LONUMI-402254 format. One record per residue (C-alpha): residue in three letters; chain; x, y, z. Coordinates in nm, 4 decimals, m for minus. Layout:
BEGIN
<site><residuo>ALA</residuo><cadena>A</cadena><x>X</x><y>Y</y><z>Z</z></site>
...
***
This chain:
BEGIN
<site><residuo>MET</residuo><cadena>A</cadena><x>m4.3640</x><y>2.3235</y><z>0.6558</z></site>
<site><residuo>SER</residuo><cadena>A</cadena><x>m4.1839</x><y>2.1477</y><z>0.3748</z></site>
<site><residuo>GLN</residuo><cadena>A</cadena><x>m4.1088</x><y>2.3492</y><z>0.0625</z></site>
<site><residuo>PHE</residuo><cadena>A</cadena><x>m3.9584</x><y>2.0533</y><z>m0.1150</z></site>
<site><residuo>ILE</residuo><cadena>A</cadena><x>m4.2732</x><y>1.8427</y><z>m0.1278</z></site>
<site><residuo>PRO</residuo><cadena>A</cadena><x>m4.4988</x><y>2.0904</y><z>m0.3114</z></site>
<site><residuo>ALA</residuo><cadena>A</cadena><x>m4.2117</x><y>2.1863</y><z>m0.5370</z></site>
<site><residuo>ILE</residuo><cadena>A</cadena><x>m4.1275</x><y>1.8279</y><z>m0.6436</z></site>
<site><residuo>THR</residuo><cadena>A</cadena><x>m4.5002</x><y>1.7413</y><z>m0.6729</z></site>
<site><residuo>GLU</residuo><cadena>A</cadena><x>m4.5589</x><y>2.0291</y><z>m0.9130</z></site>
<site><residuo>ALA</residuo><cadena>A</cadena><x>m4.2420</x><y>1.9621</y><z>m1.1122</z></site>
<site><residuo>LEU</residuo><cadena>A</cadena><x>m4.3109</x><y>1.5898</y><z>m1.1643</z></site>
<site><residuo>ARG</residuo><cadena>A</cadena><x>m4.6749</x><y>1.6402</y><z>m1.2471</z></site>
<site><residuo>ASP</residuo><cadena>A</cadena><x>m4.5711</x><y>1.8987</y><z>m1.5113</z></site>
<site><residuo>LEU</residuo><cadena>A</cadena><x>m4.3467</x><y>1.6256</y><z>m1.6689</z></site>
<site><residuo>ALA</residuo><cadena>A</cadena><x>m4.6177</x><y>1.3585</y><z>m1.6684</z></site>
<site><residuo>ASP</residuo><cadena>A</cadena><x>m4.6400</x><y>1.1599</y><z>m1.9891</z></site>
<site><residuo>ALA</residuo><cadena>A</cadena><x>m4.9379</x><y>0.9268</y><z>m2.0400</z></site>
<site><residuo>ASP</residuo><cadena>A</cadena><x>m4.7653</x><y>0.7021</y><z>m2.2964</z></site>
<site><residuo>ASN</residuo><cadena>A</cadena><x>m4.4645</x><y>0.6543</y><z>m2.0664</z></site>
<site><residuo>ALA</residuo><cadena>A</cadena><x>m4.7002</x><y>0.5897</y><z>m1.7760</z></site>
<site><residuo>PHE</residuo><cadena>A</cadena><x>m4.8785</x><y>0.3147</y><z>m1.9698</z></site>
<site><residuo>TRP</residuo><cadena>A</cadena><x>m4.5611</x><y>0.1219</y><z>m2.0399</z></site>
<site><residuo>MET</residuo><cadena>A</cadena><x>m4.4242</x><y>0.1752</y><z>m1.6892</z></site>
<site><residuo>ARG</residuo><cadena>A</cadena><x>m4.7435</x><y>0.0321</y><z>m1.5438</z></site>
<site><residuo>LYS</residuo><cadena>A</cadena><x>m4.7176</x><y>m0.2632</y><z>m1.7787</z></site>
<site><residuo>TYR</residuo><cadena>A</cadena><x>m4.3558</x><y>m0.3308</y><z>m1.6786</z></site>
<site><residuo>MET</residuo><cadena>A</cadena><x>m4.4564</x><y>m0.3314</y><z>m1.3137</z></site>
<site><residuo>ARG</residuo><cadena>A</cadena><x>m4.7496</x><y>m0.5632</y><z>m1.3810</z></site>
<site><residuo>GLU</residuo><cadena>A</cadena><x>m5.0116</x><y>m0.2892</y><z>m1.3219</z></site>
<site><residuo>LYS</residuo><cadena>A</cadena><x>m4.9276</x><y>m0.2868</y><z>m0.9512</z></site>
<site><residuo>TYR</residuo><cadena>A</cadena><x>m4.8804</x><y>0.0915</y><z>m0.9240</z></site>
<site><residuo>PRO</residuo><cadena>A</cadena><x>m4.9918</x><y>0.4142</y><z>m1.0897</z></site>
<site><residuo>PHE</residuo><cadena>A</cadena><x>m4.7225</x><y>0.6149</y><z>m1.2610</z></site>
<site><residuo>LEU</residuo><cadena>A</cadena><x>m4.6907</x><y>0.9690</y><z>m1.3852</z></site>
<site><residuo>GLY</residuo><cadena>A</cadena><x>m4.4696</x><y>0.8567</y><z>m1.6704</z></site>
<site><residuo>VAL</residuo><cadena>A</cadena><x>m4.1542</x><y>1.0465</y><z>m1.5734</z></site>
<site><residuo>LYS</residuo><cadena>A</cadena><x>m3.8448</x><y>0.8517</y><z>m1.6588</z></site>
<site><residuo>LYS</residuo><cadena>A</cadena><x>m3.5488</x><y>0.8251</y><z>m1.4185</z></site>
<site><residuo>PRO</residuo><cadena>A</cadena><x>m3.3053</x><y>1.0769</y><z>m1.5853</z></site>
<site><residuo>GLU</residuo><cadena>A</cadena><x>m3.5671</x><y>1.3537</y><z>m1.5980</z></site>
<site><residuo>ARG</residuo><cadena>A</cadena><x>m3.6983</x><y>1.2673</y><z>m1.2502</z></site>
<site><residuo>TYR</residuo><cadena>A</cadena><x>m3.3545</x><y>1.2663</y><z>m1.0913</z></site>
<site><residuo>GLU</residuo><cadena>A</cadena><x>m3.2498</x><y>1.5896</y><z>m1.2582</z></site>
<site><residuo>VAL</residuo><cadena>A</cadena><x>m3.5479</x><y>1.7683</y><z>m1.1162</z></site>
<site><residuo>PHE</residuo><cadena>A</cadena><x>m3.4936</x><y>1.6013</y><z>m0.7821</z></site>
<site><residuo>LYS</residuo><cadena>A</cadena><x>m3.1296</x><y>1.7149</y><z>m0.7537</z></site>
<site><residuo>HIS</residuo><cadena>A</cadena><x>m3.2131</x><y>2.0712</y><z>m0.8433</z></site>
<site><residuo>LEU</residuo><cadena>A</cadena><x>m3.4955</x><y>2.0959</y><z>m0.5873</z></site>
<site><residuo>TYR</residuo><cadena>A</cadena><x>m3.3010</x><y>1.9132</y><z>m0.3202</z></site>
<site><residuo>ARG</residuo><cadena>A</cadena><x>m3.0248</x><y>2.1698</y><z>m0.3480</z></site>
<site><residuo>GLN</residuo><cadena>A</cadena><x>m3.2777</x><y>2.4450</y><z>m0.3317</z></site>
<site><residuo>TYR</residuo><cadena>A</cadena><x>m3.4997</x><y>2.3186</y><z>m0.0449</z></site>
<site><residuo>GLY</residuo><cadena>A</cadena><x>m3.4405</x><y>1.9611</y><z>0.0556</z></site>
<site><residuo>SER</residuo><cadena>A</cadena><x>m3.1059</x><y>1.9616</y><z>0.2295</z></site>
<site><residuo>SER</residuo><cadena>A</cadena><x>m3.2392</x><y>2.1772</y><z>0.5126</z></site>
<site><residuo>GLU</residuo><cadena>A</cadena><x>m3.5561</x><y>1.9763</y><z>0.5794</z></site>
<site><residuo>ASP</residuo><cadena>A</cadena><x>m3.6107</x><y>1.6670</y><z>0.8006</z></site>
<site><residuo>TRP</residuo><cadena>A</cadena><x>m3.5319</x><y>1.3665</y><z>0.5801</z></site>
<site><residuo>PHE</residuo><cadena>A</cadena><x>m3.7593</x><y>1.1342</y><z>0.7800</z></site>
<site><residuo>GLU</residuo><cadena>A</cadena><x>m4.0683</x><y>1.3555</y><z>0.7615</z></site>
<site><residuo>VAL</residuo><cadena>A</cadena><x>m4.0204</x><y>1.4506</y><z>0.3987</z></site>
<site><residuo>SER</residuo><cadena>A</cadena><x>m3.9437</x><y>1.1027</y><z>0.2727</z></site>
<site><residuo>SER</residuo><cadena>A</cadena><x>m4.2354</x><y>0.9502</y><z>0.4694</z></site>
<site><residuo>GLN</residuo><cadena>A</cadena><x>m4.4792</x><y>1.1943</y><z>0.3155</z></site>
<site><residuo>LEU</residuo><cadena>A</cadena><x>m4.3462</x><y>1.1376</y><z>m0.0333</z></site>
<site><residuo>PHE</residuo><cadena>A</cadena><x>m4.3602</x><y>0.7559</y><z>m0.0014</z></site>
<site><residuo>ALA</residuo><cadena>A</cadena><x>m4.7240</x><y>0.7782</y><z>0.0986</z></site>
<site><residuo>MET</residuo><cadena>A</cadena><x>m4.8167</x><y>0.9459</y><z>m0.2336</z></site>
<site><residuo>PRO</residuo><cadena>A</cadena><x>m4.9849</x><y>0.7206</y><z>m0.4865</z></site>
<site><residuo>GLU</residuo><cadena>A</cadena><x>m4.7674</x><y>0.7493</y><z>m0.7938</z></site>
<site><residuo>ARG</residuo><cadena>A</cadena><x>m4.4518</x><y>0.5375</y><z>m0.7937</z></site>
<site><residuo>GLU</residuo><cadena>A</cadena><x>m4.2212</x><y>0.8199</y><z>m0.8977</z></site>
<site><residuo>PHE</residuo><cadena>A</cadena><x>m4.2773</x><y>0.9849</y><z>m0.5561</z></site>
<site><residuo>GLN</residuo><cadena>A</cadena><x>m4.1705</x><y>0.6669</y><z>m0.3814</z></site>
<site><residuo>TYR</residuo><cadena>A</cadena><x>m3.8503</x><y>0.6632</y><z>m0.5850</z></site>
<site><residuo>VAL</residuo><cadena>A</cadena><x>m3.7917</x><y>1.0272</y><z>m0.4889</z></site>
<site><residuo>ALA</residuo><cadena>A</cadena><x>m3.8518</x><y>0.9376</y><z>m0.1202</z></site>
<site><residuo>MET</residuo><cadena>A</cadena><x>m3.5723</x><y>0.6793</y><z>m0.1425</z></site>
<site><residuo>ASP</residuo><cadena>A</cadena><x>m3.3395</x><y>0.9228</y><z>m0.3290</z></site>
<site><residuo>TYR</residuo><cadena>A</cadena><x>m3.4080</x><y>1.1795</y><z>m0.0540</z></site>
<site><residuo>VAL</residuo><cadena>A</cadena><x>m3.2994</x><y>0.9378</y><z>0.2205</z></site>
<site><residuo>LYS</residuo><cadena>A</cadena><x>m2.9789</x><y>0.8552</y><z>0.0305</z></site>
<site><residuo>LEU</residuo><cadena>A</cadena><x>m2.8742</x><y>1.2153</y><z>0.0023</z></site>
<site><residuo>ALA</residuo><cadena>A</cadena><x>m2.9428</x><y>1.2685</y><z>0.3739</z></site>
<site><residuo>LYS</residuo><cadena>A</cadena><x>m2.6790</x><y>1.0094</y><z>0.4692</z></site>
<site><residuo>LYS</residuo><cadena>A</cadena><x>m2.4932</x><y>1.2503</y><z>0.7065</z></site>
<site><residuo>SER</residuo><cadena>A</cadena><x>m2.8110</x><y>1.2922</y><z>0.9058</z></site>
<site><residuo>TRP</residuo><cadena>A</cadena><x>m2.9095</x><y>0.9262</y><z>0.9297</z></site>
<site><residuo>ASP</residuo><cadena>A</cadena><x>m3.0113</x><y>0.7891</y><z>1.2706</z></site>
<site><residuo>LYS</residuo><cadena>A</cadena><x>m3.1709</x><y>0.4767</y><z>1.4118</z></site>
<site><residuo>ARG</residuo><cadena>A</cadena><x>m3.4955</x><y>0.5428</y><z>1.2306</z></site>
<site><residuo>VAL</residuo><cadena>A</cadena><x>m3.3521</x><y>0.4188</y><z>0.8976</z></site>
<site><residuo>PRO</residuo><cadena>A</cadena><x>m3.4019</x><y>0.0394</y><z>0.9293</z></site>
<site><residuo>ALA</residuo><cadena>A</cadena><x>m3.7506</x><y>0.0795</y><z>1.0764</z></site>
<site><residuo>LEU</residuo><cadena>A</cadena><x>m3.8470</x><y>0.3104</y><z>0.7940</z></site>
<site><residuo>CYS</residuo><cadena>A</cadena><x>m3.7187</x><y>0.0648</y><z>0.5330</z></site>
<site><residuo>GLU</residuo><cadena>A</cadena><x>m3.9123</x><y>m0.2139</y><z>0.7052</z></site>
<site><residuo>GLN</residuo><cadena>A</cadena><x>m4.2275</x><y>m0.0006</y><z>0.7085</z></site>
<site><residuo>TRP</residuo><cadena>A</cadena><x>m4.1991</x><y>0.0844</y><z>0.3383</z></site>
<site><residuo>VAL</residuo><cadena>A</cadena><x>m4.1572</x><y>m0.2810</y><z>0.2451</z></site>
<site><residuo>GLY</residuo><cadena>A</cadena><x>m4.4602</x><y>m0.3683</y><z>0.4580</z></site>
<site><residuo>GLU</residuo><cadena>A</cadena><x>m4.6659</x><y>m0.1008</y><z>0.2980</z></site>
<site><residuo>ASP</residuo><cadena>A</cadena><x>m4.5973</x><y>m0.1708</y><z>m0.0655</z></site>
<site><residuo>SER</residuo><cadena>A</cadena><x>m4.3633</x><y>m0.4604</y><z>m0.1340</z></site>
<site><residuo>TRP</residuo><cadena>A</cadena><x>m4.2099</x><y>m0.5236</y><z>m0.4730</z></site>
<site><residuo>TRP</residuo><cadena>A</cadena><x>m3.8589</x><y>m0.5749</y><z>m0.6048</z></site>
<site><residuo>ASP</residuo><cadena>A</cadena><x>m3.8040</x><y>m0.2181</y><z>m0.7295</z></site>
<site><residuo>VAL</residuo><cadena>A</cadena><x>m3.8252</x><y>m0.0793</y><z>m0.3734</z></site>
<site><residuo>VAL</residuo><cadena>A</cadena><x>m3.6571</x><y>m0.3732</y><z>m0.1965</z></site>
<site><residuo>ASP</residuo><cadena>A</cadena><x>m3.3551</x><y>m0.3726</y><z>m0.4295</z></site>
<site><residuo>ASN</residuo><cadena>A</cadena><x>m3.3172</x><y>0.0004</y><z>m0.3909</z></site>
<site><residuo>LEU</residuo><cadena>A</cadena><x>m3.3458</x><y>0.0124</y><z>m0.0136</z></site>
<site><residuo>ALA</residuo><cadena>A</cadena><x>m3.1235</x><y>m0.2898</y><z>0.0645</z></site>
<site><residuo>PRO</residuo><cadena>A</cadena><x>m2.7878</x><y>m0.2221</y><z>m0.1078</z></site>
<site><residuo>GLN</residuo><cadena>A</cadena><x>m2.8195</x><y>0.1554</y><z>m0.1369</z></site>
<site><residuo>ILE</residuo><cadena>A</cadena><x>m2.9536</x><y>0.2511</y><z>0.2074</z></site>
<site><residuo>LEU</residuo><cadena>A</cadena><x>m2.9329</x><y>m0.0448</y><z>0.4457</z></site>
<site><residuo>GLY</residuo><cadena>A</cadena><x>m2.5900</x><y>m0.1505</y><z>0.3204</z></site>
<site><residuo>PRO</residuo><cadena>A</cadena><x>m2.4243</x><y>0.1819</y><z>0.3906</z></site>
<site><residuo>TYR</residuo><cadena>A</cadena><x>m2.6296</x><y>0.2222</y><z>0.7070</z></site>
<site><residuo>PHE</residuo><cadena>A</cadena><x>m2.4976</x><y>m0.1007</y><z>0.8600</z></site>
<site><residuo>LEU</residuo><cadena>A</cadena><x>m2.1420</x><y>0.0020</y><z>0.7785</z></site>
<site><residuo>GLN</residuo><cadena>A</cadena><x>m2.2102</x><y>0.3297</y><z>0.9647</z></site>
<site><residuo>PHE</residuo><cadena>A</cadena><x>m2.3907</x><y>0.1612</y><z>1.2590</z></site>
<site><residuo>PRO</residuo><cadena>A</cadena><x>m2.2454</x><y>m0.1989</y><z>1.2638</z></site>
<site><residuo>GLU</residuo><cadena>A</cadena><x>m2.3775</x><y>m0.2709</y><z>1.6097</z></site>
<site><residuo>GLU</residuo><cadena>A</cadena><x>m2.7354</x><y>m0.2656</y><z>1.4732</z></site>
<site><residuo>ARG</residuo><cadena>A</cadena><x>m2.6848</x><y>m0.5070</y><z>1.1875</z></site>
<site><residuo>ASP</residuo><cadena>A</cadena><x>m2.7350</x><y>m0.8446</y><z>1.3511</z></site>
<site><residuo>VAL</residuo><cadena>A</cadena><x>m3.0468</x><y>m0.7375</y><z>1.5436</z></site>
<site><residuo>TRP</residuo><cadena>A</cadena><x>m3.2252</x><y>m0.6284</y><z>1.2258</z></site>
<site><residuo>ILE</residuo><cadena>A</cadena><x>m3.1033</x><y>m0.9225</y><z>1.0175</z></site>
<site><residuo>GLN</residuo><cadena>A</cadena><x>m3.2345</x><y>m1.1700</y><z>1.2759</z></site>
<site><residuo>ARG</residuo><cadena>A</cadena><x>m3.5660</x><y>m0.9802</y><z>1.2977</z></site>
<site><residuo>TRP</residuo><cadena>A</cadena><x>m3.6107</x><y>m0.9945</y><z>0.9209</z></site>
<site><residuo>MET</residuo><cadena>A</cadena><x>m3.5008</x><y>m1.3537</y><z>0.8889</z></site>
<site><residuo>ASP</residuo><cadena>A</cadena><x>m3.7588</x><y>m1.4488</y><z>1.1560</z></site>
<site><residuo>SER</residuo><cadena>A</cadena><x>m4.0346</x><y>m1.2360</y><z>1.0004</z></site>
<site><residuo>GLY</residuo><cadena>A</cadena><x>m4.1526</x><y>m1.4891</y><z>0.7395</z></site>
<site><residuo>ASN</residuo><cadena>A</cadena><x>m4.1765</x><y>m1.1966</y><z>0.4948</z></site>
<site><residuo>PHE</residuo><cadena>A</cadena><x>m3.9687</x><y>m1.2947</y><z>0.1928</z></site>
<site><residuo>TRP</residuo><cadena>A</cadena><x>m3.9134</x><y>m0.9362</y><z>0.0902</z></site>
<site><residuo>LEU</residuo><cadena>A</cadena><x>m3.7542</x><y>m0.8638</y><z>0.4318</z></site>
<site><residuo>GLN</residuo><cadena>A</cadena><x>m3.5550</x><y>m1.1802</y><z>0.3991</z></site>
<site><residuo>ARG</residuo><cadena>A</cadena><x>m3.4346</x><y>m1.0562</y><z>0.0595</z></site>
<site><residuo>PHE</residuo><cadena>A</cadena><x>m3.3039</x><y>m0.7482</y><z>0.2475</z></site>
<site><residuo>CYS</residuo><cadena>A</cadena><x>m3.0781</x><y>m0.9894</y><z>0.4373</z></site>
<site><residuo>LEU</residuo><cadena>A</cadena><x>m2.9390</x><y>m1.1390</y><z>0.1193</z></site>
<site><residuo>VAL</residuo><cadena>A</cadena><x>m2.8701</x><y>m0.8280</y><z>m0.0877</z></site>
<site><residuo>PHE</residuo><cadena>A</cadena><x>m2.7906</x><y>m0.5465</y><z>0.1575</z></site>
<site><residuo>SER</residuo><cadena>A</cadena><x>m2.4158</x><y>m0.6170</y><z>0.1309</z></site>
<site><residuo>LEU</residuo><cadena>A</cadena><x>m2.3917</x><y>m0.6313</y><z>m0.2502</z></site>
<site><residuo>GLY</residuo><cadena>A</cadena><x>m2.1570</x><y>m0.3332</y><z>m0.2585</z></site>
<site><residuo>TYR</residuo><cadena>A</cadena><x>m1.9328</x><y>m0.4401</y><z>0.0282</z></site>
<site><residuo>LYS</residuo><cadena>A</cadena><x>m1.6656</x><y>m0.6209</y><z>m0.1757</z></site>
<site><residuo>ASP</residuo><cadena>A</cadena><x>m1.3860</x><y>m0.7182</y><z>0.0690</z></site>
<site><residuo>LYS</residuo><cadena>A</cadena><x>m1.5870</x><y>m0.5863</y><z>0.3598</z></site>
<site><residuo>THR</residuo><cadena>A</cadena><x>m1.8438</x><y>m0.8683</y><z>0.3056</z></site>
<site><residuo>ASP</residuo><cadena>A</cadena><x>m1.9022</x><y>m1.0791</y><z>0.6156</z></site>
<site><residuo>THR</residuo><cadena>A</cadena><x>m1.8890</x><y>m1.4205</y><z>0.4501</z></site>
<site><residuo>VAL</residuo><cadena>A</cadena><x>m1.9861</x><y>m1.6007</y><z>0.7697</z></site>
<site><residuo>LEU</residuo><cadena>A</cadena><x>m2.3147</x><y>m1.4029</y><z>0.7790</z></site>
<site><residuo>LEU</residuo><cadena>A</cadena><x>m2.3613</x><y>m1.4397</y><z>0.4054</z></site>
<site><residuo>ALA</residuo><cadena>A</cadena><x>m2.3203</x><y>m1.8153</y><z>0.4220</z></site>
<site><residuo>LYS</residuo><cadena>A</cadena><x>m2.5491</x><y>m1.8500</y><z>0.7210</z></site>
<site><residuo>THR</residuo><cadena>A</cadena><x>m2.8215</x><y>m1.6402</y><z>0.5602</z></site>
<site><residuo>ILE</residuo><cadena>A</cadena><x>m2.8093</x><y>m1.8325</y><z>0.2279</z></site>
<site><residuo>GLN</residuo><cadena>A</cadena><x>m2.8074</x><y>m2.1681</y><z>0.4044</z></site>
<site><residuo>ALA</residuo><cadena>A</cadena><x>m3.1143</x><y>m2.0654</y><z>0.6097</z></site>
<site><residuo>LEU</residuo><cadena>A</cadena><x>m3.3035</x><y>m1.9686</y><z>0.2968</z></site>
<site><residuo>SER</residuo><cadena>A</cadena><x>m3.1686</x><y>m2.2156</y><z>0.0378</z></site>
<site><residuo>GLY</residuo><cadena>A</cadena><x>m3.4781</x><y>m2.4331</y><z>0.0650</z></site>
<site><residuo>SER</residuo><cadena>A</cadena><x>m3.7185</x><y>m2.1567</y><z>m0.0230</z></site>
<site><residuo>LYS</residuo><cadena>A</cadena><x>m3.9385</x><y>m2.2083</y><z>m0.3265</z></site>
<site><residuo>GLU</residuo><cadena>A</cadena><x>m3.9866</x><y>m1.8334</y><z>m0.3641</z></site>
<site><residuo>PHE</residuo><cadena>A</cadena><x>m3.8428</x><y>m1.7017</y><z>m0.6944</z></site>
<site><residuo>PHE</residuo><cadena>A</cadena><x>m3.7247</x><y>m1.3696</y><z>m0.5406</z></site>
<site><residuo>ILE</residuo><cadena>A</cadena><x>m3.5304</x><y>m1.5516</y><z>m0.2693</z></site>
<site><residuo>GLN</residuo><cadena>A</cadena><x>m3.3711</x><y>m1.7970</y><z>m0.5063</z></site>
<site><residuo>LYS</residuo><cadena>A</cadena><x>m3.2787</x><y>m1.5167</y><z>m0.7419</z></site>
<site><residuo>ALA</residuo><cadena>A</cadena><x>m3.1368</x><y>m1.3073</y><z>m0.4541</z></site>
<site><residuo>ILE</residuo><cadena>A</cadena><x>m2.9175</x><y>m1.5966</y><z>m0.3399</z></site>
<site><residuo>GLY</residuo><cadena>A</cadena><x>m2.7654</x><y>m1.6205</y><z>m0.6833</z></site>
<site><residuo>TRP</residuo><cadena>A</cadena><x>m2.7298</x><y>m1.2459</y><z>m0.7115</z></site>
<site><residuo>ALA</residuo><cadena>A</cadena><x>m2.5496</x><y>m1.2161</y><z>m0.3806</z></site>
<site><residuo>LEU</residuo><cadena>A</cadena><x>m2.3064</x><y>m1.4949</y><z>m0.4693</z></site>
<site><residuo>ARG</residuo><cadena>A</cadena><x>m2.2499</x><y>m1.3630</y><z>m0.8214</z></site>
<site><residuo>GLN</residuo><cadena>A</cadena><x>m2.1671</x><y>m1.0204</y><z>m0.6887</z></site>
<site><residuo>TYR</residuo><cadena>A</cadena><x>m1.9270</x><y>m1.1512</y><z>m0.4242</z></site>
<site><residuo>ALA</residuo><cadena>A</cadena><x>m1.7609</x><y>m1.3679</y><z>m0.6885</z></site>
<site><residuo>ARG</residuo><cadena>A</cadena><x>m1.6175</x><y>m1.0428</y><z>m0.8335</z></site>
<site><residuo>THR</residuo><cadena>A</cadena><x>m1.4169</x><y>m1.0132</y><z>m0.5104</z></site>
<site><residuo>ASP</residuo><cadena>A</cadena><x>m1.3480</x><y>m1.3779</y><z>m0.4192</z></site>
<site><residuo>PRO</residuo><cadena>A</cadena><x>m1.4430</x><y>m1.6255</y><z>m0.6954</z></site>
<site><residuo>GLU</residuo><cadena>A</cadena><x>m1.2770</x><y>m1.9177</y><z>m0.5182</z></site>
<site><residuo>TRP</residuo><cadena>A</cadena><x>m1.4930</x><y>m1.8687</y><z>m0.2078</z></site>
<site><residuo>VAL</residuo><cadena>A</cadena><x>m1.8049</x><y>m1.8670</y><z>m0.4218</z></site>
<site><residuo>MET</residuo><cadena>A</cadena><x>m1.7038</x><y>m2.1696</y><z>m0.6213</z></site>
<site><residuo>ASP</residuo><cadena>A</cadena><x>m1.6304</x><y>m2.3615</y><z>m0.3013</z></site>
<site><residuo>PHE</residuo><cadena>A</cadena><x>m1.9602</x><y>m2.2485</y><z>m0.1383</z></site>
<site><residuo>VAL</residuo><cadena>A</cadena><x>m2.1680</x><y>m2.3494</y><z>m0.4400</z></site>
<site><residuo>GLY</residuo><cadena>A</cadena><x>m1.9879</x><y>m2.6816</y><z>m0.4582</z></site>
<site><residuo>ASN</residuo><cadena>A</cadena><x>m2.0485</x><y>m2.7652</y><z>m0.0945</z></site>
<site><residuo>ASN</residuo><cadena>A</cadena><x>m2.4064</x><y>m2.6460</y><z>m0.0459</z></site>
<site><residuo>ALA</residuo><cadena>A</cadena><x>m2.7440</x><y>m2.7553</y><z>m0.1888</z></site>
<site><residuo>LEU</residuo><cadena>A</cadena><x>m2.8816</x><y>m2.4636</y><z>m0.3848</z></site>
<site><residuo>ALA</residuo><cadena>A</cadena><x>m3.1811</x><y>m2.4309</y><z>m0.6126</z></site>
<site><residuo>PRO</residuo><cadena>A</cadena><x>m3.0879</x><y>m2.4578</y><z>m0.9801</z></site>
<site><residuo>LEU</residuo><cadena>A</cadena><x>m3.1795</x><y>m2.0899</y><z>m1.0334</z></site>
<site><residuo>SER</residuo><cadena>A</cadena><x>m2.9548</x><y>m1.9785</y><z>m0.7441</z></site>
<site><residuo>LYS</residuo><cadena>A</cadena><x>m2.6644</x><y>m2.1897</y><z>m0.8673</z></site>
<site><residuo>ARG</residuo><cadena>A</cadena><x>m2.7059</x><y>m2.0714</y><z>m1.2246</z></site>
<site><residuo>GLU</residuo><cadena>A</cadena><x>m2.7079</x><y>m1.7060</y><z>m1.1228</z></site>
<site><residuo>ALA</residuo><cadena>A</cadena><x>m2.4132</x><y>m1.7547</y><z>m0.8857</z></site>
<site><residuo>LEU</residuo><cadena>A</cadena><x>m2.1899</x><y>m1.9096</y><z>m1.1482</z></site>
<site><residuo>LYS</residuo><cadena>A</cadena><x>m2.3029</x><y>m1.6939</y><z>m1.4426</z></site>
<site><residuo>HIS</residuo><cadena>A</cadena><x>m1.9630</x><y>m1.5191</y><z>m1.4833</z></site>
<site><residuo>LEU</residuo><cadena>A</cadena><x>m1.7415</x><y>m1.7914</y><z>m1.3493</z></site>
***
């Protein structure tokens, strides 16, 4: 039986703050309940308890149980738990990320999972990347498609520009705000590594005004 879950549950509930929770709910458009524990306090407690209990427990089971809890802080802890278990990752990672997006989709989870978990995972298991990217592109779920655009934000010179271009071109006609924004974000981030490639791509492809504006923001 997990010792981490009851320990983190008690610790975060002890730190609950109704005023913080009110504003956190407002920021997230009343989509989720919050305890009102801000990130620095939450992560400090998490790190302490992970060292004490978490590193010896099954990351998949613990994170799955945490993500199923109602307050949003527990879902953030679930993602932090998976990140720290990187040495124990296996082929359950992409399926778990897909499940979490399907269960409760919003940008705060998608933009955490994609570059911070899926990005490193696909570098560790490169043979799996294209299968999952194709699956998510074909899904019709724009949150999963956003995975495909932003998973490689931290890749720098490891970025597969052929895949990036193909993914953007396939989604460039989308009217969805979160897709248009992600296209611009992916291009803007890669421009830190190769601004000429980004300038050329933007100049030679039809992009939504939002995507283009975001892509060229620092160029």
